[in-house]
N, C-alpha and C positions, 0 to 999 in steps of 0.2 A: 503494499499499500504505500509505503513511504516513496520508495523508487518511480511510483505510478504519479503520486501527488510532486514530485520533483520536474517528472518528466513535463506533465501539465503545465506547472508554473513556467517551466523554461519554452514551451512551445508559446504560451499567455505571452513572455516576454520579446521572444523572437518576433510575434506577430505584432506587438505594440511597436518594435525597433524597426520592424520592416517598413510598416505603414508609414513611419517618420521617415524614413529613408527615401522613398517613392514621393512623399510628396516634395522632399525638399529638392529631389532631383528635377521634378515638374513643375515647378512651380513657375507660373508664368509673369515675367514681369514687363507690363505694359510701357510702351512709348509711343508718344505723341509727336510726331513728327511736326518741326517747329514751321515759319512763315519760311526759312531757308531751304527745305528739304523741296528739291526739285523731282526726286525719282528715291527707290531704294531697289537696291540688288542684293544679289548674292556672292557670297565669297566663291561660291564652287562656279560663277560666270568666269572666272579666272583659271581656274584649274578644275577640271570636270569630275575627279576622282573624289576630291570632298563632298560634289555635290551629293545632297541629301543625306550627309553625316551629319550628327551631333555639332561638329564643327563647322557646317555650311552657315557661316554668320552673315547676321543682316548689315550692308554698306550703305550707310546714309549720306546721300549726294546732296550737299547742299552748294546752290551756285548763284551768282550775281548776274545782273543783267549785263556784265559788262566783263570783257574777258580778261586773263591776269594768270596768276601762279594757282599751282596745285598745293593742298596741304593735306597730308594723311594724320589723323588722331588716333591712336590706339589704345582703346580703354579693354581693361580684363587680360591684359597678358599674364598677368598675377591677380586673381580674382580675392585674395586673400588681400589685396592692397584696394580697397573699396575707394580711396579719395578719387582714383583715377577715372573708375568707370563713371563715378557722380559726375566728376567734370567734363566727361566727354558727353553724359545725357544733358548737362546744362547746355552744350553747345549744340546739339542734335534740336532740342526743344525750343531754345529761345534766339540761336544767333539770327542775323540777316545779316546777307553779301551785297555788297553793291558790286565789287570786283572780285573777279577770280573764282575758286571752288573749296571747299572745304569736303573731305572725307573722312566719314567719322564710324570707327567699328567700338562699338561697345563691350562685345563678347570675342576680345580675340581667339581666345581659349575658351569656349561655351564648353566643352567637356568637363574645365578645371571649374567652371561654377556649380557642376553637380554633385561635387562633395568637398568633404572639409578635412582637413590634414589628420591622419591618424594618429592619434595618442593627443593630439593638441587640446581634447576639450574643447571645440570652436562650437558656438553657436551656430545651429544650422542655415540661419537668417537673420537679419536687423532689419527695423524700420525708421525711414526718417520722416521726421513730425512734417506734416502740412498743415496749411488753414484748411483743408478738407478730408482729414482724418488721418493720413499718410501713408505713405510708399514703403511695402515689402522688398527687399533684395534676397537673393541668393548671399551666402556668406562665400564658399569659393574656398580653394586650394590652392598653391603654386604650381601643383602637378596637374598633368590631364588624370581624369579619371579612371583606375585600374578596370572599372567594367568597361571601357573602350578603348582601353592598350594594354595588353598584356600579354606574357610576361616579360619582366625588365630585364634586361642582359645582364651576365655577369659583368660584362666591361662594354662602355658606353663610349666609340671611336666616332665623333663628332663628324660630319660630312661637309665639306670636301676635305677639311685639313687634318683629317683621322687624329686630331689631338684626342687625347682620353679624358674624360670627365665624370663624374658623380655617375653611377650608373642609373641613379632615378632620375636624372637630369635628361633622359631621352622624352621622358615625359614633360620636361619643363620648355615653353616655348620659348622663353629668352636663354635658350642654350640650344637652341637646334636649328637657327638661322644661318645659312639664307635657305635654308629645306632642301627637301630630296623628293623628287616628285615618285620614286619608287620607293619611298622610306614607310614609316610608322605614320600615324594619325597626325601626331604632333608636329615631324617633319613635313610630311605634305601640305597641312596648315600654313606652315612657315613658309613654303615653297608658294602656296598659293597667294600670300600676302607681298611677297617678294613679286610675283608675276604679275601681283596689280597696280605695286609703285611702277613697275617698268612701261606696261601696257598705259595705265591714265598719265604718264609723266608726271610724276609725282618732284616737287621740287623740295619740299620739306617733309618728313616723316618722324612724330614726336608722338613718343611712347611713354606714356604715364605708369608712375609706378610710388609706391610708398617704402621704409626701412627701417628695419626697428635702431634704436639709438645705441646700440653699440655695434653699430655696422658702420665701417666709416666714410662708405661712398653715402652721404645723406647729406639732405637741402641743398641740392644741387643739380647742375643742368651737367650730364655727361653727355661730352660731344666729339663725334669723328671729327678728323681734322680739319676736314671742307667744312665745319660749321662751327670752328673754333673762334671766328670773329666773331659770328654774331650771337653765339653763346656768351661771350664776354661781355659784349657790348649789354647786353640784354642783363647779365648780372648787374653790370653799372648801375643801368636806369632801376631796376627794380629795386637796388636797393638803398638809393636816393630817394625814389617816389613813390613806391609801394607800401612801406611800412614794415617791410621784412627783408631779409636778407637770404641771398642765394648765389652759390659758390660754381664752380665752372673745375670740372676734371675731364681730362684726357680720356678718351678712350683706349685703352689698353690695347694694343696689336697680339700681347702674348698670350690673350685670354679668348676664346671662340665660342661662336654661336652667340653672341649676345646682339643685339637688332640694334645698338649704336655701330657696332664693328661692323657687320656681315652688311646690312642694308646698305652703308655707305660705300663698302665694299665692291658689293654685287651690283648697286645699281648706280644712276647718276643722283640721286635724292641725297639732301642733308640729313643726316640720322642723328638724332636727339634723343638722350631718356632723361625725363624729370625725378627726383626722388624727394618725399616729402615725409617728414617723422610720422612714426608709428608705433605706440609704445605697446599696442596690442601685440605685436611680434617678437617682443625682447622676451629674452631666455629666464630675466629675471622679475618676470610679472608677476603679478598675483592670481587672482581668478580671470579665467578668460570667457569672460562674458560680454553680451552686447551693452552694457555698460561702458564697459573698458574700450569697448571699438569706437563708440561714438564720441566719449567725452575726453580719450587718451590721459585720464588720470588713474594712477596708480603709484602706490606709496614706495614699493620696492622697487619700482624703475628710479623714483625721485631718491630712494636710498641709494642705488647703485650711482647715480649722477654725483652725489656728495663726495663718494669713493674715488672718482677720478675715473669710471669705469665705461664713459660713457663719449660719445663723438658728437652730441648734441645736447643742449640746455632742456632742463625740465624742471619745473616746479610744480605747487600744487593746481594751476591752472590747468597744466596737462597741455595736451594737444588735440582740442576737440576737431571733431570729422569736418567742421564749418570751417576751421583756419588752415586745415590741410585741402581741403577741395579749392577754396579762394588762393591758394597759393599756385597751384596748378593753372586754375583758369588766369589769373595775371600775367602767370611764365608765359604763356602761349599769346595774349593778347600784347605782351610787349613784344615777344618776339616777332611777330606779324607786323606790328607798327616799325620796327627797327627794317625788317626785311623789305617792306612795301616802299619806304622811303630811299632805298639802295636799289631797287631793282623795281622803276616805275612801270616796265612791261609785264611784270611779273607780280603785280601786285595783291595781296589780299585784303580786303577792307570787310570790316565784321564790327555790327554795333549788336545791340541786345544782350550782349555776354555779360553779366558782373563779374566785379573786380573783386580782389581779396578784401575791402573795407566792406564791400554792399555785402558779401557773402558772408561775413560775419556778423554784420548788422542785423542783416535780415534773415539768413540761416538758408541751408540748401534748399530745405523743403520749398524756399518761398519762389524758387526757380524749377521746380517739377511741374508739371501740368497736370491737371485732374483728367484721368481717362474717361471719368464717368459725362462729363461734357462734351463728348466729341463721338461723332459717328463711329459705331464700332467697324464698320468698314474701312475706317482710315486711321486705325490702331495696327500696330505692330508689337510682338513680343518679342522679347529674350529668351 
């Protein structure tokens, strides 16, 4: 009887857990295309083998009336770094262009949005407060879901350099560029993004990220050498005008697979990566819950800072999600202003997107559109 009771209890727990995992994997995140969106295409349009897969992401095309340059914004390369997806969301739902184009991918690795880090005790989702009740997002992981790509090899050799990387990074979108057409799902996704950049003649690709405060590459723009001057100028203007400071790091040539290195090498595009601080990822953190994700407040990370163990400052105010999102939107806007001033024939003029101070003042949720007010036929889902 005792064995039977334990078996029944195990089955009940498995049922509840399985239901939770299923709901998390299939949570639909509504997107209200803003006034700048002229059309929505699929990543599979640029590389047929990923068409219809979990990673056949939406590509939102925002176009101005006048010709100009083309910018690609990548959100969701690492979905456990949500400020990047949210910043990309704000551009998609709010940006208005007069010149040029912006292509936005909200879920560059959609597979990675459907799972959380094994053993990380992450919440499966989080909600951004809004005036209309809040919008729920999947939490996500750094790596593609093992349900979509398995097993991992004992040794991962990056293509085409054959540099040996951590075996699990074969599911890491930011270790698999420029991609491989006959590779894994993650490698094929990178190849599709690279093909998009080539075919759409993208001038600048910007990859949104967040980093733990114990990671030295933080609060910075990581720039391929083709974009070093642009990043340096943006850093100076941001630090003097935007209310926060951001540094510049050169893309290392010795570490392969990263977007800022491989896209810059493999295409004509300038490749940049933005890093904002996210205490949620720090190894010294306390309870890993939704509150920590959104407020960025953690007493243990603060203690680590007092002991000189961090590469970014933190106090009791933490690093709230609005601060992190605002850093990303302002950095992109500043980059585009400098680029447009120096390249009149490839200018990208944008309005309608809030800067750092406005995001902090009003909150990220103020710039998310209520899907209930839109014709369901005009909605898209991530």
